[in-house]
N, C-alpha and C positions, 0 to 999 in steps of 0.2 A: 488763723494762728491765735486762737483765744488763749491757750495755755502756753506757758514758757517753754521753749525748746533750747536745752543746754547744747552750745557748741561743742563739737568734738575736739580733741587735743590738736588735731591737725589744722582744722578750721581757726580755731583760737591762736594757733601760733602765727598766723598772719597778722593778727591785732598785736601780740606781743613784741614781735619784731619790727613794727612800724616805727619810724623815727621821721621827724621833720625832713631830713635828706632822703629817706627811703619809704616813701609812700607804698603801700602794698595793695594797689587797686589795680584791676586790669579794665580793658577798654576797647573801643573799636572807632575808626574813623570810617563811616559809610558815606558812599556818595550816590545821590539819587538823581534822576532825570524827571521832571515834570512833563506832562503831556502838553503838547503845543496849544491846545485849546484850554488849559487849566485856568480857571477863574476864581478859584477858592483862596483861602488863607491856609496854606500848608500847615504852618506851626499850630494853629488852632485845631485843624483837622487831626493832625497827629497827636496832639496832646488829648483830645476827646476820645480818639481810638484806644490809647494807651489806658486811660482812665476807665473804660468800660471793660477792660481786660485784666485789671490788676488781680482780680479773684483767681485767674489762672496760675498766676505765680505769687502766692502768698508772701514769699520773702520780700517782694517789693513794698510791703507795707510793715515791714518788721524792723524794729529798732533794737538797739543792744541795751540790755538791763545788766548791770556790773553786779557781782556778788558783794557783799559787805567786805571792806578792806581788802578786796581782790584776793580773797583766799581760795576761790574757785574759779572755773571758766565762767563767763557771761552767758546769758540766754537771750535768745530771739523772743521778743514779745511783740504783740500788735500794737502799733502806735495809734493812740486814740486821739492824736491831734494832727493826724497825716494830712498834708496839703500838696496836691499835685503841684502847685505853682512854686514850691521849693525844690521841685526836682526836675521840672522841664522847663528851659529856659530859651527865649530867643535871643540869639547872638548875632553879631554883625562882624564882617570883614572889611578891612581896610582896602583901598586900591591896591593892586589891580583885581582883587577878588576871585584869585585863582586858586587851583590846588596847592601850589606851593606856598601861598600865604596861609591857607587853611593848615597845612602841615606844621608851619611855624607856631601857629596859634595853638594847635593841639598839643605840641611838646611843651608849650608854656603852661597850659591848663593842667596837663597830666602830672605835673610836678606838685600840684596842690592837693593836700589831704582831703579826704571827705570829713564832713562834720559827722561825729558819732552820736550827737543828740538825735540825729534823724535817721531814717532808713538809709543805707549805705550805698546810694546810687544817684547819678545825674545824667541828664540828657541836655545837649545843647544843639540847637537848630540854626544853622547858617543859610540863609536865604540870599538871593540876589546874585548868586555865582553866574559865571559865564556859560554859556551853551544851555541855558534853563536848568542848571544843576543846583541841587541842595546838598549841604554837608550836614551830617549828623555825628556828632562826638558824644560817645556814651562811656561812662566809667562806672564800675561796681567794685565793691571791696572784694579782695580774694578770699575773705574769710566766709563769704557767702556763695562762691562760684568757682567751678574749675572750667576747663574747655568743654567737657561733656555737658554741663549744666548750661554752659553759655549757649551751646547749640540749641538745647530745649527752650530757653528763652528766646532765642532767634526765631523758633516756630511759633511762639506766642505773639511776638511782635509782627511778623510778617504774613503776607498772604500769597497765594500763589495766583492771583489775578488782579487786575487793577482795581475790581470792585471789592472792598473789604468784606470778608465774610461775617455772617451773624454769629455771634458768641452769646450763648445762654447767660443770662444774669445769674449771680451767685444765689445759692439756696441758704436760706436761714437755717440756724441750728449751730449750738456751741455746747462743748462738754463741761458741765458743771465740776468745780473743784472737788476733791475728795475730802471727806471728813476723817478725823482722826481714827474713828471706829472702823471705817471702810479700809483705811490704811493697814490697820491690824489685821483685818479680816483677809485682805489680800496677801498680806505678808504670809500668813499661815499657810493660805492655799498654795502659795508659791513653792515654800518648803515641802508641802506635801506632794506637789508635783515632781520636785527634784528627786525625793528619796523614793517615791513609787516606781521611778524608772531607772533602777541601778544598773541594768544590763545594757542600756543605751546610753551611756554617759555624754557622747557628743550630741546626740540629739536632744537630750534633756537640757544640756548646757546651752545649745543653740535656741532653745525655745524659753529658756528661763527669764521672766520679766518680773522683778521686784517691784513693789509700788513705790511712788514718789509722791511727795507732797505738792512738788512745783511752785513752792512759795520761796520768797527771796530773803527771808528774815535768817539770821546766823544759825539758829537751831534747826530750821527745816534744811538748810544748806549742808550742815553736819550730817543730818539723818540721809538725805539724798545721796551725799557722797559715799556713806557707808554702805546702802544699797547698791551703789555703783561698783564699789570695790568687791563686794561679794559676788556680783554678777560677773565682773572681769576676772575674778579668781577661777570661778566655777567653769566660765568659757574657755579660760586659758587651759585648765585641766583637762576639759574635753576635747581640745585641739592639741593636746600634747603629741599625740603620735605624728602629726603634720608639722609641728614646730621641730620635733626632734630629727624628722627625715630632712626639713629645710637646713638645720644646722649641720647635719652629717653631709649634705650634698655640698654646702659651703666651705667646710673643712676639706672635703675631697678636692674641690677644685683648687684651693689654695695650695694643697700639698703637690698638685700635678705642676710638673716644671714648666710645661706649655702655658698653663693658667698663670703661673707666676710672671712669664713673659708678658701676657696680656696685662697684667696688673701693673707692671712697669711702663707700659705704653700709656696708661692713663693717668701717670703723673704729670701735672700741668706746669709748663716753664713759666716764669714771671714774665709779663709784657706790659706795655703801656695802657692796656685795657684793664688791668687787674689792680686798680689803685681805689682810694677812696673817692666817692663821688659827691658832688655837690647837690643842692636842692634845686638845680635846674635840669631840664630835659631837652634833647634834640631829637625830632621825630621826622620819618621820611617813609614813603610808601613807594612800591613798584610791583608791576604785575608781568607774568609770563604765561604762555598757553600752557593749560593743564595737560591737554592731549599729547604735546610735544614732549613735556617732561616725562610722561608716563612711557612714551615710546623710547625714549632715551633710557629710562631705567631698564626696559626690557632688553634693550640691545646690549646693555652692560650686564645683564643678568643680576640685577638688584631690585630694591623696591624704591618707591617714589621718596621715601624717607632718606634713602642714600643719595639721591639726586639733590635733595634739599640741603643735606649736609655738604655735599661737594661745592654747590654753589655758595654756601656760607664760608666754606674753606677758602675757595678761590678769591672771594671778595676780601676777607680778612687778610689773606696773604698779599693781595696786590697793594692794600692799604698800608700795612706795615713795611712792605718793600719800599713804598714812597719815602717813608721816614727813615729807613735804614735800620728798623728795630725789629725785623723777623728773627725769631730765634732759630737755632739749628735744629732743636728738637720739635717735634710736631705740637701744635696745639690741641687742646681737648675742648669738647662741647658737652654741657650738661643737657640731656635729652629728656624731658618729662615722657612718663609712659602712664597711659589711663589705665586704672583698675575698674572703671565704670562697665558694668555688664549691660548689654544690649537692652534697650528699653527703660534703663535708670535714668530718670529726670529729676532726681532729688537735687535741690540747691545746696550742694556742699562739695568738698574736695574729696576725690577719690583717685589719687595720683601716687605715684613714687617715680624714680628716675634712674638714669644710667650714666656714665660718663665714657665718652668715645673719643679716640684720638682722630683727628679730621686731616692728617696727612698734609699739612702746610709745608712740610719740608720738602714736598715733591713739586717740581716745576711742571711736568708734564700732566695736562688736566686728565687724560685717560687713566694714566698710572695713578693719579691722586683719587678718581672715583673708584678704580678697582681696590686700591688700599682701605678706602672707607667701607666698601662693602664687606671686606674681610674683617675690619676692626669692628664695625657694628654687630656683625655676627657673633664674634666672641664677647662682645661687651653683653649682648643680650643672653648668651649662654652663661656668663658670670652672675648677671643680675636675675636671672630666672628662679633660683631657689629663694631669692628674698621676696618674690611676689607673694607667696603664701604667709611670710612672716609680717608683712605689712599691715593687714588688718589686725593683727594681735598686738602690734606696737604702736599703731598710729593714734590710739585712742587712749593712752595711759594718761591717768589723772593722778595729780598729787596735790593736796592742800597747800597753798601757800606757792604754787609754781607760778601762777600769773604775775605776780608782782616781782619775782625773782627773775624771771625771763625777761621782763621789761627793763629791769636795771641793767642785766647783762648786755642786752641789745643796744641800750642807750651808751654804756661804757664802750662797747666795741665801736660804735659810730664816732663818738668823740675822741677816742685815743687813737684814730687813724691806723689801727693794727693791721687793717687789709693792706696797707702800703708796705708792710715788713713781712707778713705771714705768707706761706706759700698759697697759691689760689687751688680751691678744690677743683675748678674747671676753669677755662679761659673765657668762654661765651657760653650763652644759653641759645638754643635752637629748638623751636617747638613746632609742630606741624597739626594743626586742627581740621579735620575733615569737615567740610560743610555741604551744603545742598548744591545739587547740579541743575535744578530747574530755576527759571527765573522768579524772583520774588518782589514783592511790591509792599509798599507801606502808605496808607492813605492815599492810593491812587498813583503814586510815584514809583517808577521803576528802579530797583536797586542795580547799580552799576557795578560797584566794588565795596569790599567790607574789609579794610585794612586793620589788622589787630594792633593794639597799643598795650603792650606788656610792662614789665616791671625790670627796672635796672637796679642793682644791689651792689653794695660795697664789695669790692673784689671781684665783681662780674659786671662791668659797667654796661657791656653790649648784650642786647636781647634781640633775637630776631625771630620773629613768630609769624607763620604762615597759615593763612586760611584759604581753603580751596572754595571756589564759587563758579558755577556753571562751567565753562571750560578755560578757567583761568586760575592761577596761583597768585593771591595778593599777600606780598611779603610787607611786613611791618618792622621798621629799624627804630628801636628806642635805646638812646644812650645817656649817660651822664654829660651835661653839655661842657663840663669843665675837662673832660676826656676827650671828646670829639665834639667840637662847637658846631659843626655843620655836617651831620651824618648823611645829608643829601649826596655828598661826594662819594661816600661808601656806596649808598643806594644805586647811583648811577653805575657803578661798575657791575651790577649784577647782569643786566642784559648782555653785557660784552662777555662775561664769564659764561653764561648761558650758550651763547653763540660758540664760543671756544669749545665747550664740551661737545654740543652737537657736531661741530667740524671733526672733533677727535674720533667720533664714532660713526662718521658718515661713510658709505660704501665707497670703494675706489672708484676713480672716474671711469676705468675700463669696465667695471661691473655695471654702472649706470648705462654707459653705451650699449653693451651687450644686451642689456634688459630692454633697452628702446628698440633695438633691431628685432 
């Protein structure tokens, strides 16, 4: 990453929205088991392995370089003072050194923002746990990664056997910066390419690449931004048929009375979970069998995501009932949807989302799951036309936007507006598919990988799920001023899963007949 790469508007937004109370990094709490005959130093072995593979993921050696006066998005540039010892740390747990203690420590550490003077990631290794286990807490800024790119980094870190695979060393070579004469020549070539293909506007727009200086002085930034604005305008014009079709589909759905009913169901009621959060976090994790969750989804006629939403719904419903604060209207969940094409491993964000009612107003678990399946289908239909629009609007760039958005984010945080404004959604629920085979790191077997995501003002609770082998690892993260001990909520999930399975279990007579 010798040349600077400017962040997209979506990636940069995670930097601008960050405040001391709302750090915008994501992470995981992984649990490993060392072999019984392990004699090495896992921390040193793990650090050496990561150091030897850094070239596979250049984002790990990239730091932010701000534009002068914050007039444009920052860029990723290679950190020429990179030091692995500033990113991988040996940590320790107090007694009794179990997972519950690790979860409390992870919640505390996840509340601390990353240092923007260095590459935006950190690993903490916790050795000496019970049953020969090792904990690994990792965090990386959301500006550099989404769930899909995180899975790609997982493939970089882990191996499929206890013996680490050999990784080819990096190849030398860098791209020299362009001289002004080269930039001018490339600019003329780009315009000639554009106007020589007038009959295929969409293809010409897609292939148009105007030159950049790649420099950070204010004149170069203004020039590069002008080139970007020209590219964006041409690409937008080339994609105008797609944009118009998407707008037409959206207007058609809004005009449909049935769709208006769906929109009404997406309005979120205020709850105790939708308040301003503090700068502290509470974290907990729990696992359920993946195969049983998939079998449940099949019996219900839905998807695995529907079961995940139903479990989140049941847990939140139980918790709010304990405090007598469950609204009569169903709560809603914000559900991220990946736009990442298969095989795309770029370290950036390619997501949008939908709002789905999660039927917390229904007591019966079976009726609740059936309602969620119907609601998620409607929400997907409502959001589908927006998928084509997202690539067009997710990288809008305007000079001066960075500092303006940061001021607005700080104002929103300090004013406690989320205490009085209606919530966009009540909770966030995300499901990230992971590997089915057993993984290893520096010879240790990976047992679990619990996601640790982001809590925000107005949406204090985030439930993110990662599949691994035959298990679903749930990570609950919440503002600690809202729920001081989220483990209480986390412990309800196995009970809710058992209730759902019981609701879809075949009648006893059918089981007896099958046995005979």
